[in-house]
Residue frames as qw, qx, qy, qz and C-alpha x, y, z in Angstrom:
[[0.775, -0.055, -0.451, -0.439, -78.21, 20.00, -197.48],
 [0.756, -0.468, 0.360, -0.283, -78.72, 17.40, -194.74],
 [0.003, 0.472, -0.876, -0.103, -76.31, 14.49, -194.47],
 [0.728, 0.024, -0.462, -0.505, -79.34, 12.23, -194.60],
 [0.180, 0.159, -0.913, 0.329, -78.42, 10.18, -191.55],
 [0.274, 0.237, 0.695, -0.621, -81.67, 10.80, -189.74],
 [0.112, -0.268, -0.757, -0.586, -84.63, 9.58, -191.72],
 [0.430, -0.024, 0.263, -0.863, -88.24, 10.53, -191.16],
 [0.261, 0.190, 0.943, -0.081, -90.71, 7.72, -190.57],
 [0.332, 0.013, -0.413, -0.848, -93.45, 7.73, -193.18],
 [0.636, -0.268, -0.591, -0.419, -97.01, 6.50, -192.84],
 [0.740, -0.595, 0.053, -0.309, -97.39, 4.47, -189.65],
 [0.813, 0.184, -0.408, 0.372, -93.85, 3.07, -189.58],
 [0.584, -0.779, -0.124, 0.192, -92.28, 3.62, -186.14],
 [0.391, -0.618, 0.384, 0.564, -88.88, 4.29, -187.72],
 [0.442, 0.634, -0.386, -0.504, -87.65, 4.89, -191.28],
 [0.885, 0.084, 0.456, 0.034, -87.59, 1.84, -193.55],
 [0.169, 0.727, -0.527, -0.405, -84.82, 1.25, -196.08],
 [0.954, 0.277, 0.013, -0.115, -83.68, -1.43, -198.54],
 [0.309, -0.593, 0.699, 0.253, -80.52, -3.55, -198.75],
 [0.861, 0.441, -0.042, -0.249, -80.08, -5.28, -202.11],
 [0.592, -0.428, 0.628, 0.269, -77.59, -8.10, -202.79],
 [0.495, 0.537, -0.442, -0.521, -78.46, -8.28, -206.50],
 [0.589, -0.150, 0.789, -0.088, -79.22, -11.97, -206.07],
 [0.421, 0.355, -0.621, -0.558, -79.15, -14.15, -209.18],
 [0.783, -0.017, 0.487, -0.387, -81.66, -17.00, -209.31],
 [0.447, -0.047, 0.837, 0.311, -81.26, -20.25, -211.23],
 [0.387, 0.579, 0.663, 0.273, -82.37, -19.66, -214.81],
 [0.054, 0.985, 0.147, -0.077, -81.71, -15.93, -214.46],
 [0.668, 0.401, -0.080, 0.622, -78.74, -13.71, -215.30],
 [0.393, -0.334, -0.256, 0.817, -76.73, -10.99, -213.62],
 [0.037, -0.192, -0.306, -0.932, -78.39, -8.54, -216.02],
 [0.454, -0.555, -0.609, -0.338, -81.78, -9.66, -214.72],
 [0.557, -0.517, -0.473, 0.446, -80.65, -9.11, -211.13],
 [0.290, -0.186, -0.041, 0.938, -79.24, -5.65, -211.79],
 [0.192, -0.328, -0.436, -0.816, -82.32, -4.55, -213.72],
 [0.526, -0.595, -0.605, -0.066, -84.46, -5.76, -210.83],
 [0.463, -0.347, -0.321, 0.750, -82.31, -3.60, -208.58],
 [0.001, 0.113, 0.193, 0.975, -83.37, -0.56, -210.60],
 [0.438, -0.484, -0.589, -0.477, -87.02, -1.60, -210.22],
 [0.586, -0.540, -0.534, 0.282, -86.64, -1.92, -206.46],
 [0.342, -0.184, -0.143, 0.910, -84.72, 1.36, -206.11],
 [0.164, -0.252, -0.329, -0.895, -87.44, 3.19, -208.05],
 [0.554, -0.532, -0.605, -0.210, -90.10, 1.47, -205.95],
 [0.538, -0.392, -0.437, 0.605, -88.24, 2.50, -202.79],
 [0.130, -0.013, 0.035, 0.991, -88.15, 6.10, -203.98],
 [0.337, -0.355, -0.491, -0.721, -91.80, 6.09, -205.01],
 [0.643, -0.510, -0.555, -0.138, -93.02, 4.49, -201.77],
 [0.304, -0.856, 0.149, -0.391, -91.00, 6.55, -199.31],
 [0.898, -0.250, -0.109, 0.345, -88.26, 4.16, -198.22],
 [0.241, -0.926, 0.124, 0.262, -85.38, 6.28, -196.90],
 [0.001, 0.713, -0.636, -0.296, -82.31, 4.71, -198.51],
 [0.959, 0.266, -0.004, -0.093, -81.22, 1.91, -200.86],
 [0.253, -0.721, 0.634, 0.120, -77.89, 0.19, -200.27],
 [0.905, 0.305, -0.290, -0.067, -75.97, -2.50, -202.13],
 [0.699, -0.605, 0.379, 0.047, -73.39, -4.84, -200.59],
 [0.327, 0.680, -0.641, -0.141, -69.93, -5.90, -201.75],
 [0.855, -0.174, 0.483, -0.074, -69.53, -9.65, -202.26],
 [0.272, 0.642, -0.637, -0.329, -67.04, -11.58, -204.37],
 [0.197, 0.251, -0.938, -0.137, -66.79, -15.00, -206.04],
 [0.377, 0.229, 0.775, -0.452, -70.42, -15.85, -205.28],
 [0.068, 0.191, 0.763, 0.614, -72.41, -16.95, -208.35],
 [0.120, -0.670, -0.729, -0.073, -75.72, -16.06, -206.72],
 [0.199, -0.839, -0.210, 0.460, -74.73, -12.46, -205.94],
 [0.578, 0.576, 0.257, 0.518, -74.03, -9.84, -208.63],
 [0.139, -0.981, -0.038, -0.131, -72.97, -6.97, -206.37],
 [0.814, -0.122, -0.047, 0.565, -69.18, -7.22, -206.55],
 [0.351, 0.175, 0.080, 0.916, -68.85, -3.55, -207.57],
 [0.065, -0.715, -0.591, 0.369, -71.11, -1.33, -205.43],
 [0.064, -0.561, 0.078, 0.822, -69.81, 1.96, -206.86],
 [0.029, 0.020, -0.711, -0.702, -70.62, 0.88, -210.43],
 [0.117, -0.523, -0.839, -0.094, -74.12, -0.26, -209.45],
 [0.130, -0.693, -0.418, 0.574, -74.77, 2.93, -207.49],
 [0.039, -0.340, 0.325, 0.882, -73.76, 5.09, -210.45],
 [0.121, -0.232, -0.809, -0.526, -76.31, 3.26, -212.56],
 [0.198, -0.630, -0.731, 0.173, -78.98, 3.67, -209.88],
 [0.137, -0.527, -0.145, 0.826, -78.20, 7.37, -209.55],
 [0.069, 0.102, -0.523, -0.843, -79.11, 7.77, -213.23],
 [0.324, -0.333, -0.784, -0.413, -82.49, 6.11, -212.64],
 [0.379, -0.675, -0.588, 0.233, -83.58, 7.79, -209.38],
 [0.125, 0.729, 0.060, 0.670, -83.92, 11.35, -208.12],
 [0.392, -0.720, 0.157, -0.551, -84.45, 11.42, -204.35],
 [0.927, -0.366, -0.073, -0.022, -83.81, 8.15, -202.50],
 [0.237, -0.793, 0.560, 0.041, -80.45, 7.97, -200.72],
 [0.910, 0.322, -0.261, 0.007, -78.01, 5.53, -202.33],
 [0.227, -0.774, 0.567, -0.166, -75.14, 3.81, -200.61],
 [0.566, 0.296, -0.767, 0.054, -72.96, 0.84, -199.85],
 [0.709, -0.478, 0.249, -0.455, -73.92, -1.70, -197.25],
 [0.101, -0.929, 0.140, 0.326, -71.07, -1.91, -197.52],
 [0.591, 0.680, -0.405, 0.157, -67.73, -1.43, -199.20],
 [0.895, -0.375, -0.066, 0.232, -65.13, -3.67, -197.55],
 [0.009, -0.969, 0.241, 0.050, -62.40, -1.16, -196.78],
 [0.554, -0.530, 0.591, 0.251, -59.46, -3.61, -196.41],
 [0.744, 0.337, 0.526, 0.238, -60.06, -4.76, -200.01],
 [0.414, 0.795, 0.235, 0.376, -59.30, -1.31, -201.45],
 [0.421, 0.064, -0.169, 0.889, -56.91, 1.60, -201.23],
 [0.037, -0.666, -0.506, 0.547, -58.63, 4.42, -199.28],
 [0.033, 0.425, -0.257, -0.867, -57.84, 6.90, -202.07],
 [0.101, -0.122, -0.825, -0.542, -59.69, 4.74, -204.61],
 [0.122, -0.590, -0.787, 0.136, -62.80, 4.62, -202.41],
 [0.067, -0.626, -0.204, 0.750, -62.63, 8.39, -201.85],
 [0.063, 0.247, -0.512, -0.821, -62.45, 8.94, -205.61],
 [0.120, -0.293, -0.889, -0.331, -65.28, 6.52, -206.38],
 [0.157, -0.675, -0.685, 0.223, -67.65, 7.94, -203.80],
 [0.072, -0.526, 0.012, 0.847, -66.62, 11.50, -204.57],
 [0.087, 0.009, -0.679, -0.729, -67.69, 10.73, -208.14],
 [0.176, -0.502, -0.842, -0.088, -71.00, 9.33, -206.88],
 [0.137, -0.646, -0.413, 0.627, -71.53, 12.46, -204.78],
 [0.015, 0.335, -0.317, -0.887, -70.98, 14.55, -207.92],
 [0.173, -0.176, -0.812, -0.529, -73.53, 12.43, -209.79],
 [0.453, -0.612, -0.610, -0.220, -76.12, 12.44, -206.98],
 [0.149, 0.410, -0.389, 0.812, -75.34, 15.42, -204.74],
 [0.375, -0.318, 0.385, -0.781, -76.47, 15.15, -201.15],
 [0.872, -0.101, 0.081, -0.472, -77.77, 11.60, -201.26],
 [0.738, 0.340, -0.576, 0.089, -74.77, 9.26, -201.07],
 [0.721, -0.604, 0.289, -0.176, -73.93, 7.01, -198.11],
 [0.509, 0.515, -0.680, 0.117, -70.56, 5.30, -197.74],
 [0.848, -0.435, 0.178, -0.244, -71.05, 2.28, -195.52],
 [0.347, 0.626, -0.689, 0.117, -67.76, 0.60, -194.62],
 [0.936, -0.322, 0.057, -0.133, -66.98, -2.88, -193.32],
 [0.133, -0.732, 0.667, 0.044, -63.76, -4.64, -192.36],
 [0.779, 0.000, 0.627, -0.009, -64.63, -8.20, -193.44],
 [0.207, -0.248, 0.677, 0.661, -63.49, -9.38, -196.89],
 [0.633, 0.386, 0.069, -0.667, -66.99, -10.15, -198.18],
 [0.802, 0.378, -0.417, -0.203, -65.72, -13.46, -199.51],
 [0.956, -0.240, -0.039, 0.162, -63.47, -16.45, -198.75],
 [0.513, -0.705, 0.276, 0.404, -59.80, -16.21, -197.85],
 [0.614, 0.065, 0.536, 0.575, -58.48, -17.16, -201.28],
 [0.262, 0.770, 0.419, 0.403, -60.56, -14.54, -203.04],
 [0.291, -0.949, -0.034, 0.117, -59.61, -11.95, -200.45],
 [0.615, -0.430, 0.381, 0.539, -55.93, -12.72, -201.10],
 [0.483, 0.385, 0.529, 0.582, -56.51, -12.17, -204.82],
 [0.010, 0.927, 0.318, 0.196, -58.28, -8.88, -204.16],
 [0.372, -0.913, 0.128, 0.105, -55.62, -7.57, -201.82],
 [0.667, 0.612, -0.375, 0.201, -52.64, -9.17, -203.59],
 [0.011, 0.521, -0.720, 0.459, -51.36, -10.50, -200.27],
 [0.642, -0.230, -0.730, -0.042, -51.83, -13.54, -198.06],
 [0.244, -0.088, -0.591, 0.764, -51.49, -11.45, -194.90],
 [0.221, -0.588, -0.574, -0.525, -55.21, -10.92, -194.57],
 [0.471, -0.656, -0.499, 0.314, -55.26, -10.09, -190.87],
 [0.346, -0.132, -0.019, 0.929, -53.33, -6.91, -191.54],
 [0.111, -0.396, -0.429, -0.804, -56.31, -5.37, -193.32],
 [0.520, -0.655, -0.516, -0.183, -58.69, -6.05, -190.45],
 [0.607, -0.464, -0.305, 0.568, -56.20, -5.02, -187.77],
 [0.293, -0.086, 0.103, 0.946, -55.40, -1.77, -189.59],
 [0.041, 0.678, 0.667, 0.306, -59.04, -0.85, -190.13],
 [0.205, -0.873, -0.282, 0.341, -59.05, 2.22, -187.81],
 [0.320, -0.498, 0.328, 0.736, -55.96, 3.61, -189.56],
 [0.221, 0.246, 0.718, 0.612, -57.45, 2.90, -193.00],
 [0.040, -0.798, -0.599, -0.039, -60.66, 4.63, -191.95],
 [0.262, -0.788, -0.053, 0.555, -58.77, 7.68, -190.72],
 [0.299, -0.228, 0.535, 0.757, -56.88, 7.86, -194.02],
 [0.129, 0.495, 0.748, 0.423, -60.06, 7.55, -196.05],
 [0.126, -0.862, -0.445, 0.207, -61.76, 10.29, -194.01],
 [0.273, -0.646, 0.173, 0.691, -58.84, 12.64, -194.58],
 [0.231, 0.060, 0.671, 0.702, -59.01, 12.00, -198.33],
 [0.019, 0.688, 0.699, 0.194, -62.77, 12.71, -198.29],
 [0.206, -0.912, -0.245, 0.257, -62.22, 15.95, -196.34],
 [0.592, 0.617, -0.060, 0.515, -58.94, 16.82, -198.09],
 [0.308, -0.893, 0.157, -0.287, -57.33, 17.74, -194.79],
 [0.879, -0.065, -0.202, 0.427, -54.02, 15.92, -194.44],
 [0.340, -0.889, 0.031, 0.305, -51.73, 18.13, -192.33],
 [0.372, 0.852, -0.367, 0.015, -48.76, 19.91, -193.86],
 [0.107, -0.606, 0.783, -0.089, -45.78, 17.62, -194.04],
 [0.780, 0.034, 0.587, -0.214, -47.85, 14.45, -194.31],
 [0.318, -0.182, 0.768, 0.526, -46.76, 12.25, -197.22],
 [0.220, 0.517, 0.777, 0.284, -50.26, 12.57, -198.71],
 [0.018, -0.666, -0.305, 0.681, -50.74, 16.32, -198.10],
 [0.141, 0.462, -0.385, -0.786, -50.28, 17.11, -201.81],
 [0.056, -0.132, -0.925, -0.352, -52.56, 14.28, -202.98],
 [0.423, 0.137, 0.234, -0.865, -56.25, 15.05, -203.54],
 [0.313, 0.321, 0.894, 0.023, -59.26, 12.83, -204.08],
 [0.266, 0.312, -0.198, -0.891, -61.07, 14.22, -207.11],
 [0.157, -0.717, -0.190, -0.652, -63.97, 14.93, -207.32],
 [0.605, -0.454, -0.507, 0.413, -63.57, 16.49, -203.88],
 [0.239, -0.894, -0.232, 0.299, -63.02, 19.59, -201.76],
 [0.483, -0.310, 0.287, 0.767, -59.79, 20.62, -203.51],
 [0.259, 0.481, 0.568, 0.616, -61.91, 21.80, -206.43],
 [0.184, -0.907, -0.374, -0.054, -63.56, 24.39, -204.21],
 [0.463, -0.759, 0.098, 0.448, -60.18, 25.79, -203.13],
 [0.549, 0.111, 0.449, 0.696, -58.78, 25.99, -206.66],
 [0.037, 0.298, -0.066, -0.952, -59.03, 29.41, -208.35],
 [0.478, 0.106, -0.321, -0.811, -62.59, 29.87, -209.56],
 [0.289, -0.047, -0.954, -0.072, -63.56, 26.44, -208.28],
 [0.614, -0.242, 0.134, -0.739, -66.97, 25.47, -206.94],
 [0.329, 0.049, -0.942, 0.053, -67.56, 22.25, -204.99],
 [0.616, -0.524, -0.444, -0.386, -70.66, 20.92, -203.28],
 [0.282, -0.604, 0.495, -0.557, -70.69, 21.42, -199.52],
 [0.915, -0.194, 0.188, -0.299, -71.77, 17.80, -199.12],
 [0.203, 0.461, -0.860, -0.084, -69.62, 14.71, -199.01],
 [0.670, -0.151, -0.691, -0.224, -70.70, 11.08, -198.70],
 [0.617, -0.577, 0.254, -0.471, -72.13, 10.23, -195.29],
 [0.376, 0.358, -0.841, 0.152, -69.77, 7.70, -193.67],
 [0.837, -0.356, 0.072, -0.409, -71.24, 4.75, -191.77],
 [0.015, -0.413, 0.906, -0.091, -69.57, 1.83, -190.04],
 [0.848, -0.042, -0.305, -0.431, -71.01, -1.64, -190.55],
 [0.003, -0.422, 0.863, -0.277, -70.54, -4.69, -188.39],
 [0.792, -0.212, -0.473, -0.321, -71.73, -8.02, -187.07],
 [0.716, -0.268, -0.488, 0.421, -69.82, -7.96, -183.77],
 [0.371, -0.848, -0.240, 0.291, -68.61, -5.54, -181.15],
 [0.574, -0.147, 0.175, 0.786, -65.48, -4.20, -182.88],
 [0.138, 0.384, 0.379, 0.831, -67.14, -1.83, -185.34],
 [0.358, -0.781, -0.485, -0.166, -69.89, -1.03, -182.82],
 [0.557, -0.645, -0.138, 0.505, -67.34, 0.32, -180.35],
 [0.427, -0.050, 0.283, 0.857, -65.33, 2.12, -183.04],
 [0.007, -0.602, -0.509, -0.615, -68.46, 3.76, -184.51],
 [0.437, -0.817, -0.374, 0.050, -69.44, 4.93, -181.03],
 [0.573, -0.489, 0.006, 0.657, -66.03, 6.33, -180.20],
 [0.298, 0.044, 0.385, 0.872, -65.91, 8.23, -183.51],
 [0.281, 0.475, 0.340, -0.761, -69.49, 9.49, -183.28],
 [0.228, 0.175, -0.669, -0.685, -70.52, 7.82, -186.55],
 [0.807, 0.029, 0.061, -0.587, -73.81, 6.15, -187.48],
 [0.216, -0.303, 0.928, -0.013, -73.74, 2.36, -187.16],
 [0.783, 0.146, -0.273, -0.539, -75.38, -0.38, -189.21],
 [0.405, -0.324, 0.836, -0.177, -75.59, -3.87, -187.71],
 [0.456, 0.166, -0.743, -0.461, -76.07, -7.06, -189.74],
 [0.604, -0.110, 0.563, -0.553, -78.92, -8.58, -187.76],
 [0.842, 0.309, -0.142, -0.418, -79.85, -10.70, -190.80],
 [0.835, 0.230, -0.490, 0.099, -76.85, -12.97, -190.28],
 [0.394, 0.151, -0.655, 0.627, -75.74, -12.28, -186.71],
 [0.449, -0.637, -0.329, -0.533, -79.01, -11.94, -184.80],
 [0.747, -0.479, -0.394, 0.240, -77.62, -13.22, -181.50],
 [0.528, -0.127, -0.133, 0.829, -75.16, -10.30, -181.40],
 [0.069, 0.681, 0.364, 0.632, -77.62, -7.52, -182.27],
 [0.438, -0.860, -0.203, -0.164, -78.61, -6.25, -178.84],
 [0.719, -0.493, 0.025, 0.490, -75.10, -6.58, -177.29],
 [0.510, 0.196, 0.263, 0.795, -73.55, -4.72, -180.25],
 [0.045, -0.750, -0.310, -0.583, -76.12, -1.92, -180.17],
 [0.591, -0.786, -0.161, 0.086, -75.70, -1.58, -176.41],
 [0.696, -0.265, 0.124, 0.656, -71.93, -1.35, -176.86],
 [0.320, 0.482, 0.319, 0.750, -72.36, 1.25, -179.60],
 [0.258, -0.842, -0.263, -0.394, -74.58, 3.43, -177.43],
 [0.696, -0.665, -0.064, 0.262, -72.35, 3.05, -174.37],
 [0.661, -0.119, 0.215, 0.709, -69.25, 3.97, -176.41],
 [0.319, 0.755, 0.385, 0.424, -70.84, 6.88, -178.25],
 [0.325, -0.474, -0.097, 0.813, -69.17, 10.27, -178.17],
 [0.371, 0.852, 0.288, -0.230, -70.86, 13.23, -179.89],
 [0.531, -0.082, 0.421, 0.731, -69.16, 14.42, -183.07],
 [0.157, 0.345, -0.205, -0.903, -69.62, 16.96, -185.84],
 [0.271, -0.061, -0.811, -0.514, -71.62, 14.25, -187.62],
 [0.555, -0.472, -0.643, -0.235, -73.92, 13.11, -184.83],
 [0.254, -0.546, 0.379, -0.703, -75.00, 14.53, -181.48],
 [0.722, -0.203, 0.509, -0.422, -76.65, 11.25, -180.47],
 [0.331, -0.147, 0.904, 0.228, -76.24, 7.58, -181.50],
 [0.692, 0.383, -0.067, -0.609, -78.01, 6.47, -184.65],
 [0.270, -0.235, 0.926, 0.119, -78.20, 2.75, -185.43],
 [0.762, 0.229, -0.196, -0.573, -79.93, 0.84, -188.18],
 [0.535, -0.215, 0.817, -0.013, -80.18, -2.93, -188.43],
 [0.397, 0.254, -0.677, -0.565, -80.30, -5.07, -191.55],
 [0.595, 0.039, 0.662, -0.455, -83.25, -7.47, -191.44],
 [0.054, -0.025, -0.886, -0.460, -84.20, -10.34, -193.73],
 [0.411, 0.360, 0.520, -0.656, -87.89, -9.82, -194.48],
 [0.107, -0.008, -0.747, -0.656, -90.22, -11.15, -197.13],
 [0.480, 0.291, 0.488, -0.668, -93.96, -10.61, -197.42],
 [0.054, -0.064, -0.837, -0.541, -96.26, -12.48, -199.78],
 [0.504, -0.238, -0.260, -0.788, -99.98, -12.65, -200.43],
 [0.871, -0.386, -0.121, -0.278, -100.25, -15.70, -198.18],
 [0.522, -0.683, 0.508, -0.055, -98.06, -17.34, -195.55],
 [0.900, 0.053, 0.407, 0.143, -97.46, -20.49, -197.58],
 [0.632, 0.714, 0.040, 0.301, -96.05, -18.54, -200.53],
 [0.118, -0.904, 0.358, -0.202, -93.79, -16.54, -198.21],
 [0.733, -0.430, 0.526, 0.018, -92.40, -19.75, -196.73],
 [0.860, 0.371, 0.292, 0.192, -91.92, -21.17, -200.21],
 [0.417, 0.853, -0.113, 0.292, -89.87, -18.15, -201.27],
 [0.269, -0.833, 0.445, -0.187, -87.67, -17.78, -198.17],
 [0.902, -0.202, 0.374, 0.070, -86.74, -21.46, -198.28],
 [0.755, 0.584, 0.007, 0.297, -84.83, -20.75, -201.50],
 [0.073, 0.850, -0.358, 0.380, -82.63, -18.28, -199.65],
 [0.701, -0.540, 0.428, -0.184, -82.15, -20.72, -196.79],
 [0.947, 0.137, 0.232, 0.174, -80.98, -23.49, -199.13],
 [0.505, 0.765, -0.154, 0.367, -78.63, -21.02, -200.80],
 [0.260, -0.796, 0.437, -0.327, -77.10, -20.24, -197.39],
 [0.906, -0.243, 0.346, -0.021, -76.71, -23.95, -196.61],
 [0.850, 0.417, 0.090, 0.308, -74.72, -24.37, -199.80],
 [0.212, 0.853, -0.255, 0.404, -72.66, -21.26, -199.15],
 [0.511, -0.694, 0.428, -0.271, -71.81, -22.32, -195.60],
 [0.881, -0.151, 0.442, 0.070, -70.75, -25.78, -196.79],
 [0.288, -0.491, 0.573, 0.590, -68.49, -24.51, -199.58],
 [0.360, 0.313, 0.795, 0.374, -70.96, -25.02, -202.44],
 [0.178, 0.551, 0.158, -0.800, -72.01, -21.51, -203.46],
 [0.254, 0.262, 0.773, 0.519, -74.26, -21.26, -206.48],
 [0.226, -0.302, -0.316, -0.870, -77.25, -19.52, -207.99],
 [0.437, -0.047, 0.523, -0.730, -80.31, -19.06, -205.79],
 [0.080, 0.128, 0.971, 0.185, -82.33, -22.28, -206.25],
 [0.390, -0.296, -0.432, -0.757, -85.93, -22.28, -207.46],
 [0.589, -0.279, 0.380, -0.656, -88.79, -22.83, -205.00],
 [0.943, 0.089, -0.183, -0.264, -89.35, -26.26, -206.56],
 [0.647, 0.355, -0.585, 0.335, -85.74, -27.28, -206.00],
 [0.092, -0.401, 0.580, -0.703, -85.78, -26.01, -202.42],
 [0.760, -0.178, 0.172, -0.601, -89.05, -27.81, -201.65],
 [0.965, 0.128, -0.202, -0.109, -87.72, -31.14, -202.96],
 [0.319, 0.618, -0.632, 0.342, -84.24, -30.88, -201.44],
 [0.852, -0.337, -0.399, 0.045, -83.39, -33.65, -198.94],
 [0.090, -0.802, 0.388, -0.445, -81.92, -31.71, -196.02],
 [0.589, 0.034, -0.726, 0.353, -79.67, -33.65, -193.69],
 [0.506, -0.705, -0.470, 0.165, -80.46, -33.35, -189.94],
 [0.459, -0.385, -0.063, 0.798, -77.61, -30.86, -189.54],
 [0.093, 0.199, 0.398, 0.891, -78.75, -28.86, -192.55],
 [0.322, -0.654, -0.599, -0.331, -82.35, -28.87, -191.28],
 [0.501, -0.635, -0.354, 0.470, -81.17, -27.53, -187.93],
 [0.312, -0.171, 0.153, 0.922, -79.31, -24.74, -189.71],
 [0.072, -0.403, -0.555, -0.724, -82.34, -23.90, -191.88],
 [0.405, -0.714, -0.571, -0.029, -84.66, -23.75, -188.88],
 [0.460, -0.549, -0.174, 0.676, -82.24, -21.46, -187.06],
 [0.227, 0.015, 0.343, 0.911, -81.75, -19.29, -190.14],
 [0.163, -0.507, -0.595, -0.601, -85.45, -18.91, -190.88],
 [0.402, -0.666, -0.552, 0.300, -86.22, -18.04, -187.26],
 [0.261, -0.549, -0.032, 0.793, -84.51, -14.70, -187.97],
 [0.038, 0.137, 0.561, 0.816, -86.24, -14.11, -191.32],
 [0.333, 0.361, 0.463, -0.738, -89.40, -12.08, -190.85],
 [0.164, 0.031, -0.737, -0.654, -91.81, -13.63, -193.34],
 [0.176, 0.447, 0.834, -0.271, -95.49, -14.19, -193.92],
 [0.180, 0.802, 0.505, 0.263, -98.37, -11.97, -194.97],
 [0.213, 0.618, -0.060, 0.754, -97.87, -8.21, -195.00],
 [0.528, -0.722, 0.021, -0.447, -99.55, -7.84, -191.60],
 [0.925, -0.328, -0.053, 0.183, -97.43, -10.65, -190.13],
 [0.660, 0.286, -0.080, 0.690, -94.25, -9.06, -191.45],
 [0.075, -0.721, 0.051, -0.687, -95.25, -5.69, -190.06],
 [0.750, -0.627, -0.015, -0.209, -95.92, -7.23, -186.66],
 [0.908, -0.111, -0.051, 0.401, -92.54, -8.99, -186.72],
 [0.455, 0.473, -0.059, 0.752, -90.67, -5.85, -187.74],
 [0.321, -0.761, 0.011, -0.564, -92.42, -3.73, -185.12],
 [0.861, -0.507, -0.029, 0.003, -91.53, -6.25, -182.44],
 [0.810, 0.106, -0.051, 0.574, -87.91, -6.39, -183.55],
 [0.197, 0.645, -0.048, 0.737, -87.63, -2.61, -183.54],
 [0.557, -0.733, 0.020, -0.390, -89.01, -2.44, -180.00],
 [0.926, -0.320, -0.029, 0.200, -86.63, -5.14, -178.76],
 [0.732, 0.116, 0.036, 0.671, -83.54, -3.52, -180.25],
 [0.129, -0.834, -0.150, 0.515, -84.40, 0.18, -180.17],
 [0.519, 0.120, 0.466, 0.706, -83.10, 0.47, -183.74],
 [0.099, 0.578, 0.073, -0.807, -83.45, 3.94, -185.27],
 [0.537, 0.487, -0.356, -0.590, -84.00, 2.51, -188.75],
 [0.779, 0.012, 0.626, -0.032, -84.81, -0.87, -190.31],
 [0.278, 0.561, -0.575, -0.526, -83.08, -1.87, -193.54],
 [0.840, 0.114, 0.442, -0.292, -84.90, -4.73, -195.22],
 [0.137, 0.451, -0.775, -0.421, -83.38, -7.33, -197.51],
 [0.865, 0.167, 0.238, -0.408, -85.43, -9.92, -199.40],
 [0.052, -0.462, 0.849, 0.252, -83.36, -12.96, -200.31],
 [0.741, 0.265, 0.550, -0.279, -85.39, -15.16, -202.67],
 [0.512, 0.078, 0.686, 0.511, -85.17, -16.73, -206.11],
 [0.277, 0.695, 0.595, 0.293, -87.96, -14.76, -207.75],
 [0.207, 0.106, 0.023, 0.972, -87.33, -11.15, -208.76],
 [0.345, -0.485, -0.397, -0.699, -91.07, -10.52, -208.87],
 [0.656, -0.538, -0.520, 0.097, -91.48, -11.97, -205.37],
 [0.488, -0.220, -0.248, 0.808, -88.88, -9.56, -204.03],
 [0.036, -0.237, -0.199, -0.950, -90.52, -6.56, -205.70],
 [0.521, -0.517, -0.522, -0.433, -93.94, -7.69, -204.48],
 [0.617, -0.402, -0.525, 0.427, -92.60, -8.04, -200.94],
 [0.257, -0.104, -0.153, 0.949, -91.49, -4.41, -200.76],
 [0.281, -0.330, -0.370, -0.821, -94.82, -3.25, -202.16],
 [0.618, -0.498, -0.591, -0.145, -96.74, -5.28, -199.58],
 [0.531, -0.335, -0.420, 0.656, -94.60, -4.00, -196.72],
 [0.060, 0.087, 0.060, 0.993, -95.05, -0.42, -197.92],
 [0.449, -0.429, -0.486, -0.615, -98.81, -1.00, -198.02],
 [0.633, -0.442, -0.607, 0.187, -98.82, -2.50, -194.52],
 [0.407, -0.356, -0.287, 0.791, -97.18, 0.66, -193.17],
 [0.182, 0.887, 0.400, -0.142, -99.27, 3.06, -195.21],
 [0.395, -0.367, 0.293, 0.789, -96.27, 4.46, -197.04],
 [0.372, 0.621, -0.026, -0.690, -97.06, 6.94, -199.82],
 [0.780, 0.343, 0.516, 0.092, -97.94, 5.63, -203.25],
 [0.564, 0.696, 0.132, 0.425, -96.07, 8.35, -205.15]]
């Protein structure tokens, strides 16, 4: 079975379209609401021909319910049949590589041939929470050791530590060791490994290792083109990829009219203001966002933030996405809709699918 890295554009989309979900929790809503909405969106993505559906690891953020990607993905695997499922991403320094190999080996057993393991080196939270996760205050060690952690994780996934290595007798299960045991049968597939980033470090590393690369354009837009250029310049063919393959994460929200789109995306912008100023909370309602008295500095941040959110009517969003894809040369667009309303997020993906003529079943 294919590793699923290369998607096939559907309808009139120039490149494959995918979904990134943060399981956002709006004011007056619950984590259960957010996670059930994730199932709705994953099923919509499958029905409408989106290529993959990823969830991201975040911690200690009241407005985000995706602290445990592997648990969420297992639930989604039980409610979908074809769409690729993955992490966008798992923050490798927060976890022992063996644990990740076991979790995603389990996911691969649950959903054979459709699991992506996207890996990042940031903590996905603040320093204090990262210290609690890692049980150490030496946080730079995790980031600095990322290439070594990645190599260890890959060896656990492939079960190919050399003889004499201290881990040569340790096996990630489910995994390849089951195929080599007497009478054992193991799927030929393993999770597809991606590197994620918002700067040049992971771009260069992904290129050197010949891995697919996902760039966080939605919160580091100024670095998108330089990072993708660095990835392509650094790329060396591998068993995984003969040529570079890069997707970018894009904040995008379509509504039935431009005013409603602006009303919805402002809720996400206010949420980011609060996060960046140390006041994380639930995603505010459109009414709260509309009445909020932004300071001049906050208004400047909001204007800058929203300039990188593709929003408006379905046709306007399509035009914005097409332009972005042409400017960056991205091989895939992964869309995330950050808004208070669950229904608005679902409606946005439907409208975007319609704008590109994606299948209805």
